[in-house]
C-alpha positions in Angstrom: 0.0 0.0 0.0 2.9 2.4 0.8 4.5 1.9 -2.6 1.1 2.4 -4.2 0.5 5.7 -2.4 4.0 7.0 -3.3 3.5 6.1 -7.0 0.1 7.8 -7.0 1.5 11.0 -5.3 4.3 11.2 -7.9 1.7 10.7 -10.6 -0.4 13.5 -9.0 2.5 15.9 -8.9 3.5 15.2 -12.5 -0.1 15.5 -13.8 -0.6 18.7 -11.9 2.5 20.2 -13.4 1.4 19.2 -16.9 -2.1 20.6 -16.3 -0.6 23.9 -15.1 1.8 24.1 -18.1 -1.0 23.4 -20.6 -3.5 25.8 -18.9 -0.9 28.5 -18.7 -0.1 28.1 -22.4 -3.7 28.1 -23.5 -4.4 31.2 -21.4 -1.5 33.1 -23.1 -2.6 31.9 -26.5 -6.1 33.4 -26.0 -6.7 36.6 -28.1 -6.7 40.0 -26.3 -6.2 40.4 -22.5 -7.8 42.2 -19.6 -5.7 45.3 -20.4 -6.5 45.2 -24.2 -10.2 44.2 -24.2 -11.9 47.1 -22.5 -11.4 45.7 -19.0 -10.0 49.1 -17.9 -11.1 52.7 -18.4 -11.2 53.3 -22.2 -9.5 56.7 -21.7 -6.5 55.2 -19.9 -3.1 56.0 -21.6 -0.7 53.3 -23.0 1.9 54.4 -20.5 -0.4 53.5 -17.5 -1.2 50.2 -19.2 2.5 49.4 -19.5 3.0 50.3 -15.9 0.2 48.0 -14.8 1.6 45.2 -16.9 5.0 45.7 -15.2 3.4 45.5 -11.8 1.7 42.2 -12.6 4.9 40.9 -14.4 3.2 40.7 -17.8 6.0 42.6 -19.5 8.3 39.6 -19.0 8.6 36.6 -21.5 6.0 33.9 -21.0 8.4 31.3 -19.7 9.7 33.7 -17.0 6.0 34.5 -16.1 5.4 30.7 -15.8 8.4 30.1 -13.6 7.4 32.9 -11.3 3.8 31.8 -11.2 4.8 28.2 -10.5 7.0 29.3 -7.6 4.0 31.3 -6.2 1.7 28.3 -6.5 4.0 26.2 -4.4 3.6 28.8 -1.7 -0.3 28.8 -2.2 -0.1 32.3 -3.7 -2.2 32.5 -6.9 -1.6 36.2 -7.5 -3.8 39.2 -7.5 -7.1 39.5 -9.3 -7.1 42.0 -12.2 -10.7 43.0 -11.5 -11.1 43.2 -7.7 -7.5 43.7 -6.7 -7.9 41.0 -4.0 -5.7 38.0 -3.6 -7.0 35.1 -5.8 -6.9 32.6 -2.9 -9.2 34.9 -0.9 -11.6 35.2 -3.9 -11.7 31.4 -4.3 -11.9 30.6 -0.6 -15.0 32.8 -0.2 -16.9 30.7 -2.8 -15.4 27.2 -3.0 -17.3 25.9 0.0 -20.6 27.0 -1.6 -20.0 25.0 -4.8 -18.4 22.1 -3.1 -21.2 21.8 -0.5 -23.9 22.0 -3.1 -22.2 19.5 -5.4 -21.3 17.0 -2.7 -24.8 16.9 -1.4 -26.2 16.5 -4.9 -23.7 13.8 -5.8 -24.5 11.8 -2.6 -28.2 12.0 -3.5 -27.5 11.0 -7.1 -25.6 7.9 -6.0 -28.1 6.9 -3.4 -31.0 7.3 -5.8 -29.3 5.7 -8.8 -28.1 2.8 -6.8 -31.4 2.1 -5.1 -33.5 2.5 -8.3 -31.0 0.7 -10.4 -31.1 -2.4 -8.2 -34.9 -2.2 -7.9 -35.3 -1.9 -11.6 -33.2 -5.0 -12.2 -35.2 -7.0 -9.7 -38.6 -5.8 -10.7 -38.1 -5.1 -14.4 -40.8 -2.5 -14.7 -40.7 -0.1 -17.6 -41.3 2.9 -15.4 -37.7 2.9 -14.1 -36.2 2.9 -17.6 -38.5 5.6 -18.8 -37.6 7.7 -15.7 -33.9 7.1 -16.4 -34.2 8.1 -20.0 -36.1 11.3 -19.1 -33.4 12.2 -16.6 -30.6 11.4 -19.0 -32.1 13.5 -21.8 -33.2 16.5 -19.7 -31.0 19.6 -20.1 -30.1 21.1 -16.7 -30.7 24.7 -17.8 -34.1 23.9 -19.1 -35.2 22.0 -16.0 -33.8 24.8 -13.8 -36.0 27.3 -15.7 -39.0 25.0 -15.3 -38.3 24.7 -11.5 -38.0 28.4 -11.1 -41.2 29.1 -13.1 -43.3 26.5 -11.3 -42.0 26.1 -7.8 -40.5 29.6 -7.4 -42.8 31.9 -9.3 -46.2 30.1 -9.7 -46.3 28.3 -6.3 -43.9 30.5 -4.4 -42.6 27.6 -2.4 -38.9 28.4 -2.9 -36.8 31.6 -3.5 -35.9 32.5 -7.1 -32.2 32.9 -6.5 -29.3 33.6 -4.1 -28.1 31.6 -1.1 -29.9 33.5 1.7 -32.7 35.9 2.2 -32.3 39.7 2.2 -33.3 39.8 5.9 -30.4 38.6 7.9 -31.0 35.5 10.0 -29.0 34.0 12.8 -28.3 30.6 14.3 -30.5 27.6 13.2 -32.8 29.9 11.2 -29.9 30.9 9.0 -29.2 27.2 8.3 -32.8 26.5 7.4 -32.9 29.6 5.2 -29.8 28.4 3.2 -31.2 24.9 2.8 -34.4 26.5 1.5 -32.4 28.4 -1.1 -30.4 25.3 -2.2 -33.4 22.9 -2.7 -34.1 23.9 -6.3 -30.5 23.9 -7.7 -29.7 20.6 -5.9 -33.0 19.2 -7.1 -32.1 20.0 -10.7 -28.6 18.4 -10.3 -30.1 15.3 -8.8 -32.8 14.8 -11.4 -30.5 15.2 -14.4 -27.7 13.1 -12.8 -29.3 9.9 -11.5 -30.6 8.6 -14.9 -27.3 7.4 -16.4 -26.3 5.9 -13.1 -29.6 4.0 -12.8 -29.1 2.4 -16.2 -25.5 1.5 -15.4 -26.4 0.0 -12.0 -29.3 -1.9 -13.6 -27.0 -3.4 -16.2 -24.5 -4.5 -13.6 -27.2 -5.9 -11.3 -28.6 -8.0 -14.2 -25.2 -9.5 -14.7 -24.8 -10.3 -11.0 -28.3 -11.9 -10.9 -27.1 -14.4 -13.6 -24.2 -15.6 -11.4 -24.2 -19.0 -9.8 -24.1 -17.8 -6.2 -27.4 -15.8 -6.7 -29.0 -19.0 -8.2 -28.0 -21.0 -5.2 -29.0 -18.3 -2.7 -32.5 -18.1 -4.3 -32.7 -21.9 -4.3 -32.2 -21.8 -0.5 -35.0 -19.3 -0.2 -33.0 -16.2 0.6 -35.3 -13.2 0.9 -34.8 -10.3 -1.6 -33.8 -7.9 1.2 -31.1 -10.2 2.4 -30.1 -10.9 -1.2 -29.5 -7.2 -1.9 -27.6 -6.6 1.4 -25.2 -9.7 1.2 -24.8 -10.4 -2.6 -25.8 -7.4 -4.7 -24.6 -4.3 -3.0 -21.1 -5.6 -2.0 -20.5 -6.6 -5.6 -21.6 -3.3 -6.9 -19.4 -1.3 -4.5 -16.2 -1.4 -6.6 -18.0 -0.2 -9.7 -19.7 2.6 -7.7 -16.4 3.8 -6.3 -15.0 3.8 -9.9 -17.9 5.9 -11.1 -17.5 8.2 -8.1 -13.8 8.8 -9.0 -14.8 9.7 -12.6 -17.5 12.0 -11.4 -15.2 14.1 -9.2 -14.2 16.5 -12.0 -17.7 17.9 -12.1 -17.6 19.0 -8.5 -16.3 22.5 -9.3 -17.1 22.9 -13.0 -20.4 21.1 -13.3 -22.5 23.9 -11.8 -21.4 26.9 -13.9 -24.8 27.2 -15.7 -26.9 26.5 -12.6 -25.0 29.1 -10.5 -25.8 31.7 -13.1 -29.5 30.8 -13.4 -30.0 30.6 -9.6 -27.6 33.6 -8.9 -25.4 31.5 -6.6 -22.1 33.2 -5.9 -20.0 30.1 -6.1 -17.0 28.9 -8.0 -18.9 28.3 -11.2 -20.2 31.9 -11.4 -16.7 33.2 -10.4 -15.1 31.2 -13.2 -17.7 32.5 -15.7 -17.3 36.1 -14.7 -13.5 35.8 -14.7 -13.6 34.3 -18.2 -15.7 37.2 -19.5 -13.4 39.8 -17.9 -10.2 37.9 -18.8 -9.2 37.8 -15.2 -6.4 35.3 -15.9 -5.0 34.9 -12.3 -8.5 33.9 -11.0 -9.0 31.5 -14.0 -5.7 29.8 -13.4 -6.3 29.6 -9.7 -9.7 27.9 -10.2 -8.2 25.5 -12.8 -5.3 24.4 -10.6 -7.5 24.0 -7.5 -10.0 22.0 -9.5 -7.3 19.8 -11.0 -5.8 19.2 -7.6 -9.1 18.2 -6.0 -9.9 16.0 -9.0 -6.6 14.2 -8.8 -6.8 13.8 -5.1 -10.3 12.4 -5.3 -9.1 9.8 -7.9 -6.2 8.9 -5.6 -8.6 8.2 -2.8 -10.9 6.2 -5.1 -8.0 4.1 -6.3 -6.8 3.5 -2.7 -10.4 2.4 -1.7 -10.5 0.0 -4.7 -7.1 -1.5 -3.8 -8.4 -2.0 -0.3 -11.5 -3.8 -1.6 -9.7 -5.8 -4.2 -6.0 -6.4 -3.3 -5.5 -8.3 -6.6 -5.5 -4.8 -8.3 -2.1 -4.2 -6.7 -0.3 -6.2 -9.5 -2.1 -4.1 -12.1 -0.9 -0.9 -10.5 
């Protein structure tokens, strides 16, 4: 296990360096910049622009900029935002927990619902499950978000139309309830559009498990369906579920960009979108690197769990 972890950490560092190099190169190949695309006062003089570029180090060759930026990243310093003038790490830390919290809750509900309905669909074989999964799989998230806002927010008035908390400040437990109330609709959209593909995948895996000999002998001994699922089906599905979980981690930060705009949630997705429009490159690079690090770390944890469940994978790694 120790050698496995060391290899994966080396792989994480190398991949993170490659991602940083490619991202930095793509950003600098993009046309225009914050200083050339109207991000500043249009009446500003070229001399002042040149002075600002020298402050941010943009007057140096790109490879010097990359080396200086890479040294700063090692010290968890992602630079200064062009737009706000604040430290990038402060801009991100104010919003990352909103996006991570929303996506982690949605992902947990997606996996619970997809696993439960997928197994139930394989055992009962009713067409309603497949129809529900296909509707979920084909439903665009932005369209469903607008429908939820129109019906549950505007027509019925059950939920707020946007934001993460009410205009009237609340304290203590009331503040927690108020935030949950605001997150119901966006999380509901993420769950509905996310569980369909998992349901179909779990259903296919469960049908293969049901064809195995140990299931046949268990049923011949009169094992109840509840015990059959708990002892034979769910444990055999666990490695596949962990693999899918590892593949789903990249969407934790980037998967809610559209929804955060529709629901006016000031999270990482909205920050990334606004930074891309204003060409705030330090913020964009900071979000990309943090997102890549969390994704690679999540995959490392998923691989370690799979190795723990199936030690025979050690030879393959």
